LOBA-666651 format. One record per residue (C-alpha): residue number from 1; x, y, z. Coordinates in steps of 0.2 Angstrom, whole numbers, plus 5000, padded with zeros to 4 digits. Example, Ala and Ser with C-alpha at 12.3 -4.5 7.8 and 13.67 -1.06 7.14 Angstrom:
<lumkes>
<lumke i="1" c1="5062" c2="4978" c3="5039"/>
<lumke i="2" c1="5068" c2="4995" c3="5036"/>
</lumkes>
This chain:
<lumkes>
<lumke i="1" c1="4713" c2="5182" c3="5381"/>
<lumke i="2" c1="4724" c2="5195" c3="5374"/>
<lumke i="3" c1="4737" c2="5192" c3="5387"/>
<lumke i="4" c1="4738" c2="5173" c3="5381"/>
<lumke i="5" c1="4739" c2="5178" c3="5363"/>
<lumke i="6" c1="4753" c2="5190" c3="5367"/>
<lumke i="7" c1="4763" c2="5177" c3="5377"/>
<lumke i="8" c1="4760" c2="5164" c3="5363"/>
<lumke i="9" c1="4767" c2="5176" c3="5350"/>
<lumke i="10" c1="4782" c2="5180" c3="5361"/>
<lumke i="11" c1="4786" c2="5162" c3="5363"/>
<lumke i="12" c1="4786" c2="5159" c3="5344"/>
<lumke i="13" c1="4797" c2="5174" c3="5341"/>
<lumke i="14" c1="4810" c2="5168" c3="5354"/>
<lumke i="15" c1="4809" c2="5150" c3="5347"/>
<lumke i="16" c1="4813" c2="5156" c3="5329"/>
<lumke i="17" c1="4827" c2="5168" c3="5335"/>
<lumke i="18" c1="4835" c2="5153" c3="5345"/>
<lumke i="19" c1="4834" c2="5142" c3="5329"/>
<lumke i="20" c1="4842" c2="5155" c3="5318"/>
<lumke i="21" c1="4856" c2="5158" c3="5331"/>
<lumke i="22" c1="4859" c2="5139" c3="5331"/>
<lumke i="23" c1="4859" c2="5138" c3="5312"/>
<lumke i="24" c1="4871" c2="5153" c3="5311"/>
<lumke i="25" c1="4882" c2="5145" c3="5323"/>
<lumke i="26" c1="4882" c2="5129" c3="5312"/>
<lumke i="27" c1="4883" c2="5137" c3="5295"/>
<lumke i="28" c1="4892" c2="5153" c3="5298"/>
<lumke i="29" c1="4887" c2="5171" c3="5296"/>
<lumke i="30" c1="4876" c2="5174" c3="5281"/>
<lumke i="31" c1="4887" c2="5180" c3="5266"/>
<lumke i="32" c1="4902" c2="5172" c3="5273"/>
<lumke i="33" c1="4907" c2="5155" c3="5267"/>
<lumke i="34" c1="4910" c2="5140" c3="5279"/>
<lumke i="35" c1="4925" c2="5130" c3="5279"/>
<lumke i="36" c1="4924" c2="5121" c3="5262"/>
<lumke i="37" c1="4932" c2="5104" c3="5257"/>
<lumke i="38" c1="4948" c2="5106" c3="5247"/>
<lumke i="39" c1="4943" c2="5108" c3="5228"/>
<lumke i="40" c1="4952" c2="5096" c3="5217"/>
<lumke i="41" c1="4952" c2="5109" c3="5203"/>
<lumke i="42" c1="4955" c2="5123" c3="5214"/>
<lumke i="43" c1="4939" c2="5132" c3="5208"/>
<lumke i="44" c1="4928" c2="5141" c3="5221"/>
<lumke i="45" c1="4914" c2="5153" c3="5215"/>
<lumke i="46" c1="4902" c2="5162" c3="5226"/>
<lumke i="47" c1="4892" c2="5177" c3="5230"/>
<lumke i="48" c1="4887" c2="5183" c3="5213"/>
<lumke i="49" c1="4869" c2="5190" c3="5212"/>
<lumke i="50" c1="4863" c2="5183" c3="5196"/>
<lumke i="51" c1="4868" c2="5175" c3="5179"/>
<lumke i="52" c1="4873" c2="5192" c3="5172"/>
<lumke i="53" c1="4888" c2="5191" c3="5184"/>
<lumke i="54" c1="4898" c2="5176" c3="5189"/>
<lumke i="55" c1="4913" c2="5165" c3="5187"/>
<lumke i="56" c1="4917" c2="5161" c3="5169"/>
<lumke i="57" c1="4925" c2="5145" c3="5163"/>
<lumke i="58" c1="4928" c2="5139" c3="5145"/>
<lumke i="59" c1="4938" c2="5126" c3="5136"/>
<lumke i="60" c1="4942" c2="5125" c3="5118"/>
<lumke i="61" c1="4938" c2="5109" c3="5108"/>
<lumke i="62" c1="4954" c2="5102" c3="5101"/>
<lumke i="63" c1="4954" c2="5083" c3="5098"/>
<lumke i="64" c1="4968" c2="5074" c3="5105"/>
<lumke i="65" c1="4982" c2="5071" c3="5091"/>
<lumke i="66" c1="4975" c2="5085" c3="5080"/>
<lumke i="67" c1="4981" c2="5103" c3="5079"/>
<lumke i="68" c1="4964" c2="5109" c3="5072"/>
<lumke i="69" c1="4949" c2="5115" c3="5081"/>
<lumke i="70" c1="4935" c2="5102" c3="5082"/>
<lumke i="71" c1="4917" c2="5105" c3="5083"/>
<lumke i="72" c1="4912" c2="5107" c3="5102"/>
<lumke i="73" c1="4897" c2="5095" c3="5102"/>
<lumke i="74" c1="4895" c2="5089" c3="5120"/>
<lumke i="75" c1="4900" c2="5098" c3="5137"/>
<lumke i="76" c1="4902" c2="5090" c3="5154"/>
<lumke i="77" c1="4900" c2="5099" c3="5170"/>
<lumke i="78" c1="4900" c2="5094" c3="5189"/>
<lumke i="79" c1="4901" c2="5104" c3="5205"/>
<lumke i="80" c1="4896" c2="5105" c3="5223"/>
<lumke i="81" c1="4885" c2="5119" c3="5230"/>
<lumke i="82" c1="4883" c2="5126" c3="5247"/>
<lumke i="83" c1="4870" c2="5139" c3="5252"/>
<lumke i="84" c1="4874" c2="5151" c3="5266"/>
<lumke i="85" c1="4858" c2="5161" c3="5267"/>
<lumke i="86" c1="4845" c2="5158" c3="5281"/>
<lumke i="87" c1="4827" c2="5153" c3="5279"/>
<lumke i="88" c1="4823" c2="5171" c3="5274"/>
<lumke i="89" c1="4839" c2="5175" c3="5263"/>
<lumke i="90" c1="4839" c2="5174" c3="5244"/>
<lumke i="91" c1="4851" c2="5159" c3="5243"/>
<lumke i="92" c1="4851" c2="5152" c3="5225"/>
<lumke i="93" c1="4863" c2="5145" c3="5212"/>
<lumke i="94" c1="4862" c2="5147" c3="5193"/>
<lumke i="95" c1="4874" c2="5139" c3="5181"/>
<lumke i="96" c1="4872" c2="5141" c3="5162"/>
<lumke i="97" c1="4883" c2="5132" c3="5149"/>
<lumke i="98" c1="4884" c2="5136" c3="5130"/>
<lumke i="99" c1="4892" c2="5127" c3="5116"/>
<lumke i="100" c1="4897" c2="5142" c3="5105"/>
<lumke i="101" c1="4909" c2="5150" c3="5093"/>
<lumke i="102" c1="4916" c2="5161" c3="5106"/>
<lumke i="103" c1="4918" c2="5160" c3="5125"/>
<lumke i="104" c1="4903" c2="5170" c3="5129"/>
<lumke i="105" c1="4886" c2="5167" c3="5137"/>
<lumke i="106" c1="4869" c2="5166" c3="5127"/>
<lumke i="107" c1="4877" c2="5162" c3="5110"/>
<lumke i="108" c1="4876" c2="5145" c3="5102"/>
<lumke i="109" c1="4867" c2="5131" c3="5110"/>
<lumke i="110" c1="4864" c2="5136" c3="5129"/>
<lumke i="111" c1="4857" c2="5126" c3="5144"/>
<lumke i="112" c1="4852" c2="5130" c3="5162"/>
<lumke i="113" c1="4863" c2="5117" c3="5170"/>
<lumke i="114" c1="4858" c2="5122" c3="5188"/>
<lumke i="115" c1="4844" c2="5134" c3="5193"/>
<lumke i="116" c1="4839" c2="5130" c3="5211"/>
<lumke i="117" c1="4835" c2="5137" c3="5228"/>
<lumke i="118" c1="4850" c2="5134" c3="5241"/>
<lumke i="119" c1="4843" c2="5142" c3="5257"/>
<lumke i="120" c1="4849" c2="5132" c3="5271"/>
<lumke i="121" c1="4855" c2="5118" c3="5260"/>
<lumke i="122" c1="4868" c2="5110" c3="5250"/>
<lumke i="123" c1="4868" c2="5102" c3="5233"/>
<lumke i="124" c1="4880" c2="5090" c3="5223"/>
<lumke i="125" c1="4879" c2="5089" c3="5204"/>
<lumke i="126" c1="4888" c2="5074" c3="5197"/>
<lumke i="127" c1="4896" c2="5073" c3="5180"/>
<lumke i="128" c1="4882" c2="5078" c3="5168"/>
<lumke i="129" c1="4883" c2="5080" c3="5149"/>
<lumke i="130" c1="4874" c2="5093" c3="5138"/>
<lumke i="131" c1="4874" c2="5088" c3="5120"/>
<lumke i="132" c1="4872" c2="5098" c3="5104"/>
<lumke i="133" c1="4858" c2="5087" c3="5099"/>
<lumke i="134" c1="4849" c2="5090" c3="5116"/>
<lumke i="135" c1="4835" c2="5102" c3="5120"/>
<lumke i="136" c1="4844" c2="5118" c3="5121"/>
<lumke i="137" c1="4837" c2="5135" c3="5125"/>
<lumke i="138" c1="4845" c2="5142" c3="5108"/>
<lumke i="139" c1="4851" c2="5136" c3="5091"/>
<lumke i="140" c1="4847" c2="5117" c3="5086"/>
<lumke i="141" c1="4860" c2="5105" c3="5080"/>
<lumke i="142" c1="4868" c2="5110" c3="5064"/>
<lumke i="143" c1="4883" c2="5101" c3="5055"/>
<lumke i="144" c1="4888" c2="5118" c3="5048"/>
<lumke i="145" c1="4890" c2="5127" c3="5064"/>
<lumke i="146" c1="4907" c2="5133" c3="5070"/>
<lumke i="147" c1="4905" c2="5129" c3="5089"/>
<lumke i="148" c1="4923" c2="5128" c3="5096"/>
<lumke i="149" c1="4920" c2="5132" c3="5115"/>
<lumke i="150" c1="4911" c2="5125" c3="5130"/>
<lumke i="151" c1="4907" c2="5140" c3="5140"/>
<lumke i="152" c1="4900" c2="5139" c3="5158"/>
<lumke i="153" c1="4895" c2="5153" c3="5169"/>
<lumke i="154" c1="4892" c2="5150" c3="5188"/>
<lumke i="155" c1="4883" c2="5162" c3="5199"/>
<lumke i="156" c1="4876" c2="5162" c3="5216"/>
<lumke i="157" c1="4867" c2="5173" c3="5228"/>
<lumke i="158" c1="4873" c2="5169" c3="5246"/>
<lumke i="159" c1="4879" c2="5152" c3="5239"/>
<lumke i="160" c1="4895" c2="5144" c3="5234"/>
<lumke i="161" c1="4901" c2="5132" c3="5221"/>
<lumke i="162" c1="4917" c2="5121" c3="5223"/>
<lumke i="163" c1="4925" c2="5106" c3="5216"/>
<lumke i="164" c1="4920" c2="5113" c3="5199"/>
<lumke i="165" c1="4925" c2="5102" c3="5184"/>
<lumke i="166" c1="4921" c2="5105" c3="5166"/>
<lumke i="167" c1="4927" c2="5097" c3="5149"/>
<lumke i="168" c1="4921" c2="5096" c3="5131"/>
<lumke i="169" c1="4920" c2="5082" c3="5118"/>
<lumke i="170" c1="4924" c2="5087" c3="5101"/>
<lumke i="171" c1="4922" c2="5079" c3="5083"/>
<lumke i="172" c1="4933" c2="5083" c3="5068"/>
<lumke i="173" c1="4932" c2="5075" c3="5051"/>
<lumke i="174" c1="4948" c2="5065" c3="5047"/>
<lumke i="175" c1="4954" c2="5051" c3="5037"/>
<lumke i="176" c1="4963" c2="5040" c3="5050"/>
<lumke i="177" c1="4971" c2="5023" c3="5050"/>
<lumke i="178" c1="4973" c2="5024" c3="5031"/>
<lumke i="179" c1="4987" c2="5012" c3="5028"/>
<lumke i="180" c1="4993" c2="4996" c3="5019"/>
<lumke i="181" c1="5000" c2="4980" c3="5027"/>
<lumke i="182" c1="5013" c2="4980" c3="5014"/>
<lumke i="183" c1="5021" c2="4994" c3="5004"/>
<lumke i="184" c1="5032" c2="4983" c3="4993"/>
<lumke i="185" c1="5025" c2="4967" c3="4985"/>
<lumke i="186" c1="5030" c2="4955" c3="4972"/>
<lumke i="187" c1="5019" c2="4952" c3="4956"/>
<lumke i="188" c1="5003" c2="4942" c3="4960"/>
<lumke i="189" c1="5006" c2="4945" c3="4979"/>
<lumke i="190" c1="4991" c2="4951" c3="4989"/>
<lumke i="191" c1="4990" c2="4966" c3="5001"/>
<lumke i="192" c1="4977" c2="4974" c3="5012"/>
<lumke i="193" c1="4972" c2="4992" c3="5014"/>
<lumke i="194" c1="4963" c2="4999" c3="5030"/>
<lumke i="195" c1="4955" c2="5015" c3="5034"/>
<lumke i="196" c1="4942" c2="5025" c3="5044"/>
<lumke i="197" c1="4934" c2="5041" c3="5039"/>
<lumke i="198" c1="4930" c2="5048" c3="5057"/>
<lumke i="199" c1="4916" c2="5061" c3="5060"/>
<lumke i="200" c1="4911" c2="5061" c3="5041"/>
<lumke i="201" c1="4894" c2="5067" c3="5036"/>
<lumke i="202" c1="4895" c2="5063" c3="5018"/>
<lumke i="203" c1="4898" c2="5045" c3="5010"/>
<lumke i="204" c1="4916" c2="5044" c3="5005"/>
<lumke i="205" c1="4923" c2="5032" c3="4992"/>
<lumke i="206" c1="4938" c2="5022" c3="4989"/>
<lumke i="207" c1="4946" c2="5020" c3="4972"/>
<lumke i="208" c1="4960" c2="5010" c3="4965"/>
<lumke i="209" c1="4970" c2="5008" c3="4949"/>
<lumke i="210" c1="4988" c2="5006" c3="4943"/>
<lumke i="211" c1="4997" c2="4989" c3="4944"/>
<lumke i="212" c1="4983" c2="4979" c3="4951"/>
<lumke i="213" c1="4975" c2="4964" c3="4943"/>
<lumke i="214" c1="4961" c2="4960" c3="4956"/>
<lumke i="215" c1="4949" c2="4968" c3="4958"/>
<lumke i="216" c1="4950" c2="4977" c3="4942"/>
<lumke i="217" c1="4952" c2="4996" c3="4943"/>
<lumke i="218" c1="4936" c2="5004" c3="4950"/>
<lumke i="219" c1="4929" c2="5012" c3="4965"/>
<lumke i="220" c1="4916" c2="5009" c3="4979"/>
<lumke i="221" c1="4907" c2="5019" c3="4993"/>
<lumke i="222" c1="4913" c2="5016" c3="5011"/>
<lumke i="223" c1="4903" c2="5018" c3="5027"/>
<lumke i="224" c1="4908" c2="5034" c3="5037"/>
<lumke i="225" c1="4914" c2="5032" c3="5055"/>
<lumke i="226" c1="4918" c2="5013" c3="5052"/>
<lumke i="227" c1="4934" c2="5005" c3="5051"/>
<lumke i="228" c1="4935" c2="4996" c3="5034"/>
<lumke i="229" c1="4948" c2="4986" c3="5024"/>
<lumke i="230" c1="4950" c2="4979" c3="5006"/>
<lumke i="231" c1="4962" c2="4966" c3="4999"/>
<lumke i="232" c1="4970" c2="4968" c3="4982"/>
<lumke i="233" c1="4981" c2="4958" c3="4971"/>
<lumke i="234" c1="4996" c2="4966" c3="4963"/>
<lumke i="235" c1="4999" c2="4965" c3="4944"/>
<lumke i="236" c1="5011" c2="4953" c3="4935"/>
<lumke i="237" c1="5024" c2="4966" c3="4931"/>
<lumke i="238" c1="5034" c2="4979" c3="4940"/>
<lumke i="239" c1="5024" c2="4995" c3="4943"/>
<lumke i="240" c1="5014" c2="5005" c3="4956"/>
<lumke i="241" c1="4997" c2="5002" c3="4963"/>
<lumke i="242" c1="4987" c2="5017" c3="4969"/>
<lumke i="243" c1="4973" c2="5017" c3="4982"/>
<lumke i="244" c1="4964" c2="5033" c3="4986"/>
<lumke i="245" c1="4950" c2="5039" c3="4998"/>
<lumke i="246" c1="4940" c2="5055" c3="4993"/>
<lumke i="247" c1="4924" c2="5064" c3="4995"/>
<lumke i="248" c1="4926" c2="5065" c3="5014"/>
<lumke i="249" c1="4918" c2="5080" c3="5022"/>
<lumke i="250" c1="4911" c2="5082" c3="5040"/>
<lumke i="251" c1="4911" c2="5091" c3="5057"/>
<lumke i="252" c1="4924" c2="5104" c3="5062"/>
<lumke i="253" c1="4926" c2="5120" c3="5072"/>
<lumke i="254" c1="4925" c2="5129" c3="5055"/>
<lumke i="255" c1="4909" c2="5122" c3="5049"/>
<lumke i="256" c1="4907" c2="5108" c3="5036"/>
<lumke i="257" c1="4925" c2="5104" c3="5031"/>
<lumke i="258" c1="4930" c2="5095" c3="5015"/>
<lumke i="259" c1="4946" c2="5085" c3="5015"/>
<lumke i="260" c1="4958" c2="5083" c3="5000"/>
<lumke i="261" c1="4960" c2="5066" c3="4992"/>
<lumke i="262" c1="4972" c2="5054" c3="5001"/>
<lumke i="263" c1="4983" c2="5041" c3="4992"/>
<lumke i="264" c1="4993" c2="5026" c3="4996"/>
<lumke i="265" c1="5006" c2="5019" c3="4984"/>
<lumke i="266" c1="5011" c2="5001" c3="4984"/>
<lumke i="267" c1="5027" c2="4997" c3="4974"/>
<lumke i="268" c1="5026" c2="4980" c3="4964"/>
<lumke i="269" c1="5044" c2="4974" c3="4962"/>
<lumke i="270" c1="5050" c2="4959" c3="4952"/>
<lumke i="271" c1="5062" c2="4950" c3="4964"/>
<lumke i="272" c1="5079" c2="4951" c3="4957"/>
<lumke i="273" c1="5097" c2="4944" c3="4960"/>
<lumke i="274" c1="5115" c2="4946" c3="4955"/>
<lumke i="275" c1="5121" c2="4931" c3="4946"/>
<lumke i="276" c1="5140" c2="4929" c3="4943"/>
<lumke i="277" c1="5148" c2="4919" c3="4929"/>
<lumke i="278" c1="5163" c2="4910" c3="4936"/>
<lumke i="279" c1="5173" c2="4902" c3="4922"/>
<lumke i="280" c1="5187" c2="4889" c3="4924"/>
<lumke i="281" c1="5196" c2="4875" c3="4915"/>
<lumke i="282" c1="5188" c2="4859" c3="4918"/>
<lumke i="283" c1="5205" c2="4850" c3="4918"/>
<lumke i="284" c1="5214" c2="4861" c3="4931"/>
<lumke i="285" c1="5201" c2="4874" c3="4938"/>
<lumke i="286" c1="5212" c2="4888" c3="4931"/>
<lumke i="287" c1="5202" c2="4904" c3="4928"/>
<lumke i="288" c1="5198" c2="4908" c3="4910"/>
<lumke i="289" c1="5199" c2="4926" c3="4905"/>
<lumke i="290" c1="5189" c2="4933" c3="4890"/>
<lumke i="291" c1="5175" c2="4920" c3="4891"/>
<lumke i="292" c1="5159" c2="4927" c3="4884"/>
<lumke i="293" c1="5144" c2="4924" c3="4896"/>
<lumke i="294" c1="5126" c2="4927" c3="4892"/>
<lumke i="295" c1="5111" c2="4927" c3="4904"/>
<lumke i="296" c1="5094" c2="4935" c3="4903"/>
<lumke i="297" c1="5098" c2="4946" c3="4888"/>
<lumke i="298" c1="5114" c2="4952" c3="4896"/>
<lumke i="299" c1="5131" c2="4948" c3="4889"/>
<lumke i="300" c1="5149" c2="4951" c3="4896"/>
<lumke i="301" c1="5166" c2="4944" c3="4896"/>
<lumke i="302" c1="5176" c2="4937" c3="4911"/>
<lumke i="303" c1="5190" c2="4947" c3="4920"/>
<lumke i="304" c1="5207" c2="4940" c3="4924"/>
<lumke i="305" c1="5199" c2="4929" c3="4938"/>
<lumke i="306" c1="5186" c2="4922" c3="4926"/>
<lumke i="307" c1="5173" c2="4932" c3="4934"/>
<lumke i="308" c1="5158" c2="4942" c3="4927"/>
<lumke i="309" c1="5143" c2="4948" c3="4937"/>
<lumke i="310" c1="5126" c2="4952" c3="4930"/>
<lumke i="311" c1="5113" c2="4962" c3="4941"/>
<lumke i="312" c1="5095" c2="4963" c3="4939"/>
<lumke i="313" c1="5092" c2="4945" c3="4935"/>
<lumke i="314" c1="5074" c2="4940" c3="4938"/>
<lumke i="315" c1="5071" c2="4926" c3="4950"/>
<lumke i="316" c1="5066" c2="4909" c3="4942"/>
<lumke i="317" c1="5072" c2="4899" c3="4928"/>
<lumke i="318" c1="5087" c2="4906" c3="4919"/>
<lumke i="319" c1="5099" c2="4899" c3="4906"/>
<lumke i="320" c1="5118" c2="4903" c3="4906"/>
<lumke i="321" c1="5128" c2="4901" c3="4890"/>
<lumke i="322" c1="5147" c2="4903" c3="4889"/>
<lumke i="323" c1="5159" c2="4903" c3="4875"/>
<lumke i="324" c1="5178" c2="4904" c3="4874"/>
<lumke i="325" c1="5190" c2="4902" c3="4860"/>
<lumke i="326" c1="5198" c2="4884" c3="4860"/>
<lumke i="327" c1="5184" c2="4878" c3="4872"/>
<lumke i="328" c1="5168" c2="4868" c3="4870"/>
<lumke i="329" c1="5152" c2="4879" c3="4872"/>
<lumke i="330" c1="5143" c2="4878" c3="4889"/>
<lumke i="331" c1="5124" c2="4879" c3="4891"/>
<lumke i="332" c1="5115" c2="4876" c3="4908"/>
<lumke i="333" c1="5098" c2="4880" c3="4915"/>
<lumke i="334" c1="5095" c2="4883" c3="4934"/>
<lumke i="335" c1="5081" c2="4890" c3="4945"/>
<lumke i="336" c1="5088" c2="4906" c3="4953"/>
<lumke i="337" c1="5082" c2="4910" c3="4970"/>
<lumke i="338" c1="5094" c2="4923" c3="4975"/>
<lumke i="339" c1="5111" c2="4930" c3="4973"/>
<lumke i="340" c1="5122" c2="4916" c3="4965"/>
<lumke i="341" c1="5139" c2="4912" c3="4958"/>
<lumke i="342" c1="5137" c2="4901" c3="4943"/>
<lumke i="343" c1="5151" c2="4889" c3="4941"/>
<lumke i="344" c1="5156" c2="4885" c3="4923"/>
<lumke i="345" c1="5169" c2="4873" c3="4919"/>
<lumke i="346" c1="5175" c2="4873" c3="4900"/>
<lumke i="347" c1="5182" c2="4858" c3="4891"/>
<lumke i="348" c1="5197" c2="4862" c3="4880"/>
<lumke i="349" c1="5193" c2="4856" c3="4862"/>
<lumke i="350" c1="5192" c2="4863" c3="4844"/>
<lumke i="351" c1="5197" c2="4880" c3="4839"/>
<lumke i="352" c1="5215" c2="4876" c3="4836"/>
<lumke i="353" c1="5216" c2="4882" c3="4818"/>
<lumke i="354" c1="5205" c2="4888" c3="4804"/>
<lumke i="355" c1="5188" c2="4880" c3="4803"/>
<lumke i="356" c1="5184" c2="4869" c3="4788"/>
<lumke i="357" c1="5169" c2="4859" c3="4783"/>
<lumke i="358" c1="5158" c2="4851" c3="4770"/>
<lumke i="359" c1="5139" c2="4852" c3="4767"/>
<lumke i="360" c1="5126" c2="4841" c3="4758"/>
<lumke i="361" c1="5108" c2="4840" c3="4757"/>
<lumke i="362" c1="5096" c2="4826" c3="4750"/>
<lumke i="363" c1="5081" c2="4830" c3="4740"/>
<lumke i="364" c1="5065" c2="4822" c3="4745"/>
<lumke i="365" c1="5049" c2="4817" c3="4735"/>
<lumke i="366" c1="5030" c2="4819" c3="4738"/>
<lumke i="367" c1="5031" c2="4835" c3="4747"/>
<lumke i="368" c1="5029" c2="4840" c3="4761"/>
<lumke i="369" c1="5044" c2="4829" c3="4765"/>
<lumke i="370" c1="5060" c2="4828" c3="4775"/>
<lumke i="371" c1="5076" c2="4835" c3="4768"/>
<lumke i="372" c1="5091" c2="4827" c3="4776"/>
<lumke i="373" c1="5106" c2="4838" c3="4778"/>
<lumke i="374" c1="5124" c2="4831" c3="4781"/>
<lumke i="375" c1="5139" c2="4841" c3="4787"/>
<lumke i="376" c1="5157" c2="4838" c3="4793"/>
<lumke i="377" c1="5168" c2="4852" c3="4802"/>
<lumke i="378" c1="5185" c2="4854" c3="4810"/>
<lumke i="379" c1="5193" c2="4867" c3="4821"/>
<lumke i="380" c1="5178" c2="4874" c3="4828"/>
<lumke i="381" c1="5167" c2="4873" c3="4843"/>
<lumke i="382" c1="5151" c2="4880" c3="4836"/>
<lumke i="383" c1="5141" c2="4879" c3="4820"/>
<lumke i="384" c1="5126" c2="4886" c3="4812"/>
<lumke i="385" c1="5116" c2="4880" c3="4797"/>
<lumke i="386" c1="5105" c2="4893" c3="4787"/>
<lumke i="387" c1="5091" c2="4889" c3="4775"/>
<lumke i="388" c1="5087" c2="4902" c3="4762"/>
<lumke i="389" c1="5096" c2="4915" c3="4773"/>
<lumke i="390" c1="5087" c2="4911" c3="4789"/>
<lumke i="391" c1="5095" c2="4901" c3="4804"/>
<lumke i="392" c1="5088" c2="4884" c3="4804"/>
<lumke i="393" c1="5100" c2="4874" c3="4815"/>
<lumke i="394" c1="5112" c2="4880" c3="4829"/>
<lumke i="395" c1="5122" c2="4887" c3="4836"/>
<lumke i="396" c1="5127" c2="4871" c3="4843"/>
<lumke i="397" c1="5143" c2="4862" c3="4847"/>
<lumke i="398" c1="5147" c2="4850" c3="4832"/>
<lumke i="399" c1="5156" c2="4837" c3="4844"/>
<lumke i="400" c1="5148" c2="4825" c3="4842"/>
<lumke i="401" c1="5142" c2="4827" c3="4824"/>
<lumke i="402" c1="5123" c2="4825" c3="4822"/>
<lumke i="403" c1="5120" c2="4816" c3="4805"/>
<lumke i="404" c1="5108" c2="4818" c3="4797"/>
<lumke i="405" c1="5100" c2="4835" c3="4802"/>
<lumke i="406" c1="5082" c2="4833" c3="4797"/>
<lumke i="407" c1="5073" c2="4848" c3="4789"/>
<lumke i="408" c1="5056" c2="4851" c3="4783"/>
<lumke i="409" c1="5053" c2="4853" c3="4764"/>
<lumke i="410" c1="5037" c2="4860" c3="4757"/>
<lumke i="411" c1="5038" c2="4862" c3="4739"/>
<lumke i="412" c1="5053" c2="4869" c3="4728"/>
<lumke i="413" c1="5072" c2="4871" c3="4729"/>
<lumke i="414" c1="5081" c2="4876" c3="4745"/>
<lumke i="415" c1="5099" c2="4883" c3="4748"/>
<lumke i="416" c1="5108" c2="4878" c3="4764"/>
<lumke i="417" c1="5124" c2="4887" c3="4771"/>
<lumke i="418" c1="5136" c2="4880" c3="4784"/>
<lumke i="419" c1="5145" c2="4893" c3="4795"/>
<lumke i="420" c1="5157" c2="4889" c3="4809"/>
<lumke i="421" c1="5165" c2="4900" c3="4823"/>
<lumke i="422" c1="5183" c2="4904" c3="4822"/>
<lumke i="423" c1="5196" c2="4907" c3="4836"/>
<lumke i="424" c1="5190" c2="4925" c3="4837"/>
<lumke i="425" c1="5172" c2="4921" c3="4839"/>
<lumke i="426" c1="5167" c2="4926" c3="4822"/>
<lumke i="427" c1="5156" c2="4914" c3="4811"/>
<lumke i="428" c1="5164" c2="4910" c3="4794"/>
<lumke i="429" c1="5154" c2="4903" c3="4779"/>
<lumke i="430" c1="5162" c2="4886" c3="4775"/>
<lumke i="431" c1="5150" c2="4877" c3="4762"/>
<lumke i="432" c1="5133" c2="4877" c3="4753"/>
<lumke i="433" c1="5122" c2="4864" c3="4747"/>
<lumke i="434" c1="5105" c2="4864" c3="4738"/>
<lumke i="435" c1="5090" c2="4852" c3="4738"/>
<lumke i="436" c1="5073" c2="4851" c3="4731"/>
<lumke i="437" c1="5056" c2="4845" c3="4739"/>
<lumke i="438" c1="5047" c2="4837" c3="4724"/>
<lumke i="439" c1="5028" c2="4836" c3="4723"/>
<lumke i="440" c1="5029" c2="4818" c3="4715"/>
<lumke i="441" c1="5041" c2="4804" c3="4712"/>
<lumke i="442" c1="5051" c2="4807" c3="4695"/>
<lumke i="443" c1="5048" c2="4795" c3="4681"/>
<lumke i="444" c1="5059" c2="4780" c3="4679"/>
<lumke i="445" c1="5075" c2="4782" c3="4669"/>
<lumke i="446" c1="5089" c2="4771" c3="4663"/>
<lumke i="447" c1="5106" c2="4773" c3="4656"/>
<lumke i="448" c1="5109" c2="4771" c3="4637"/>
<lumke i="449" c1="5127" c2="4770" c3="4631"/>
<lumke i="450" c1="5134" c2="4770" c3="4613"/>
<lumke i="451" c1="5152" c2="4769" c3="4611"/>
<lumke i="452" c1="5156" c2="4772" c3="4629"/>
<lumke i="453" c1="5145" c2="4788" c3="4629"/>
<lumke i="454" c1="5131" c2="4786" c3="4641"/>
<lumke i="455" c1="5115" c2="4796" c3="4644"/>
<lumke i="456" c1="5100" c2="4794" c3="4655"/>
<lumke i="457" c1="5084" c2="4792" c3="4646"/>
<lumke i="458" c1="5066" c2="4790" c3="4651"/>
<lumke i="459" c1="5057" c2="4774" c3="4652"/>
<lumke i="460" c1="5060" c2="4757" c3="4659"/>
<lumke i="461" c1="5075" c2="4746" c3="4654"/>
<lumke i="462" c1="5092" c2="4740" c3="4659"/>
<lumke i="463" c1="5107" c2="4751" c3="4660"/>
<lumke i="464" c1="5117" c2="4747" c3="4644"/>
</lumkes>
């Protein structure tokens, strides 16, 4: 019986030895790596006894397009593992990852990424994420933390890791896409402002003011991490509209980061043009030098080519008036839509000598009533009639004569003055007249004559 038992044990030992030799032939000598596939990242790590020793990998969280450190909040890791130990060897792989302020182990939010037996086996870990909000071994999520790194330590006892890949996702508070579809607008024109307050933990607000008519100046809260927009209407005059975003704070690699206010300025510009006064004779188109042109409150005289330009003329309805000694006055209204040369053809007439004229005014009864004013003039192309020192009629070309010129009389006496422009463009006083607006019809009168001396007396009767 003992002999049978001995033979059985001997056979078992020989079988196990044969198996281990076969495995060694397949896997390679213990502690020596087999031929591994090429590593895309060029990283191979192996034969580190425990997690206190190993291959260290770290990456700094810097968001694309930003120079500052973001908060490292999600790490990625993937790798392939191969155990070289036999059935009785240690054969294990341990990987620890930490989201932390510094590239060191056991600081910040740390995770066991891999902790497994690899005796006589292989293992492949696909891309796996480890979030700051996950169940970490240390330090729960905190918006004020200053995690900048994703740190990974790979260690293995008689095992190897290859095809090691590691990346980090970051978040950094920022005001992005803050822009206007127009930065120069006309009065009353609409424009739209867009924004995004990325990775903010507060509730930002947008405010507006300046040259804006709608909506009225004010502010409103905006949703963080959401692309938003708002449409405004520019004011009715030239000026500047200001739109601001403020109260933005959130994640960063420095803890809670508050951002300064950001502004957008939109210029409200009244469309303008350059309008030239081009003055010629109506009969032969010869240029007239020295003509006085007036438009939109600007005044100037033409040069030797009959030309005078005016800048800053607001688009829309404008009136051009032109005067020149010896010529009839010119007045015309047009709709200005852009730069324009305004042709002016003056007709020769008047202004050949010293102005002269007469003036008369008819009293009226049962005031308020109409006082009719009569005038006659010569040697002038423009007249003005004043009533008690105030301009009541003109300036106007007296050819043809308007007769009568009606004027409103309330109660009392009025003094009228006739003025005419001379060849030098100066208005000269020519004549005066008075008239009265009576409150009632005067009593009847008649002439009474004695010895060829006549007087007007009250009462009805025949003139004698």
